[in-house]
C-alpha positions, 0 to 999 in steps of 0.5 A: 157391049162387053156383057150383061149383068143380071141383078136380083133382089132376093126376098119376094123375087128369088124366094117367094116370101120375106126371109125375115118374116119367114124365120120369125113366124116359123120359130114362133116369135111373131107376137114379139116381132109385132110388139117391137116393130113400131119401136125399132128400124127394121135392121135393128129389129132383126138383130134384136130378134136374133138376140131374143131367140138366142136367149130362149134357146133357139140355135143357129142350126134351127134358124138354118133348118127353117131357111131351107124350107122357105117357099120358092117357085119351081121355075126360079132356079132354072131361070137363074141357071139359064141366065148364067148359061147365057153368059150373064154375070149374076149378082144380088142386091138385097136388104136381107142378110148374108147368113140368110141368103148364103144358107138358102143359096147353098141349099138350092145349089146356086152359090156358084152362080152369083159373083157378088152379094150386096146385103146386110152383113151378118155373123155368128158370135162366140156365144152362137148368136146370129148378129145382123148389122146394117149395110150402111151404118145409119147410126153414124151418118145418113146415106143421103138418099131422098127415095124410099130407101131404108136407112140401113141400105140404099140400093141405088148407091150400090147400082151407082158403084156397079155402073162405075166399075162395069159401065160397059155392061148392060143391066137387067134389074129384078125386084119387088120392094120400095127399095128397088125403086131407087136403083131403077132410077139409076139405070140407063138407056139400053138397060132393063128393069123387071118389077114384080106386078102389084108390088111396091116397086111396080106401084112406084114406077107406075106412077110416072114411068117416064122417070125410068130410062130403062125398058120396063117389063113386068112379071107376076110369079116365078114362071113369068119371071123365067119367061120375061127374064130369058126373053129379055136377055135373048133380045139383048144378045140379038141386038148386040154385035155378033162377036158378043153373041158368040161369046155368050153362045160358046160351045161350053154353054149348057143352055137349058131350053125353056118352053115358050108357048103358053101351053108349055109354060109351067103352072104357077104354085097352086096357092100362097104358101104358109105364113105369107099372110103373116108376112104381109102383115109385117111388110114395110111398105104399103101396096096399091093396085095402081097400074100403068106399065104395059106387059112386055111385047115379045120381039117376034110378036110384032112380026106375026111369027113364032120364036126362032130367036137364035136359030138363024144366027147359029148356022155356023155354030158347032153341032149339038148347041141347043136352039130355042124353038 
C-alpha cells in the first residue's frame, strides 16, 4: 500500500448545510428560487440565480461574505487537519462550485490541506457576475450513469478516474447525498465509505449493503465524523506494513490528539443552525428513515481494552511524537 486517499463531499459533510441554499436564503432570494426550482436543472438554476442577484445589485463581495458565515461543526476542521497530519492525501468531490468551496476553505484556513477539488467550475465575468458551469456539459451529452447522479456531475466517474491514477492507494470516502451513492459503488475491497446517517447516501446504501465492497461506517455529526474518520485511518495504518506506517508517522507530522473516551468527545451543536429548515425544503432528494448499517465496531473493543492504537508500534520512534491514548 502506498498511502491513503481521504475524499470528502462538501455540502452537509464538511459544512453543515447546502452552500447553494445558504447563499440564496441569506441574500433574500428564497421565493424566486422556489419559483424557478421546478423549471430548471439545479446547476442551471444556480447560474440563473447568480444572474438575477447581479441584476438586483448583489456583489461578489456580498456573496463571499455570506459564505464566510456558513455553519460548520467545530470538530470538522480539526478532523481534516488530523487526517492530513496522519499522511492522507485529501481531496474534495462536490456538486457545489469552485468559488463557494474555495472561499469557504480560505476562510477556514484549509486551502493547503486539499490536493484536488473536483466540482462545478465557476468564475467572475467582466461585469462582476458569478458564473456557475456544469462539471459535465449535459447540454452536449449525457454522462451515461444509471445511478441517481445529477446530469451535470457523476461522482462515480470522478472516482474511477482517481482509481486509474492512484490505484495503489486505499480510499476513505465521506458523503451524504444521493450523488455520493455512485462513488460508493466504485470502491474496492479494503476501501472505506462513511455515509452520513439518515441522509440519502446512507438510505441508498442501507437498502442493499451487499452491493458495497468497501467497509461501511456511519456518522451523524461533526464530532462523530472526527471519531469515525480518524479511527478508520488509524486502523488502516495498523493493517499496513511497518514501512508504510513509518512514512505516515514521521517526526515531521504534527499530530493533533483526539479525545477517544465518550466522556471527552466534543458536544454536538446545540441546535440546527439558521435556515437549515429552508435548506431542507430545497433538498434535491427525498430522505427516509431506512436502516440497515450497523455502527462501526472499533478494533480494540472486541478485545475488551482501551485504545493503545499506535503506542506499541512507536517504541522505536523519536522522542516527543504524540501517541493516542
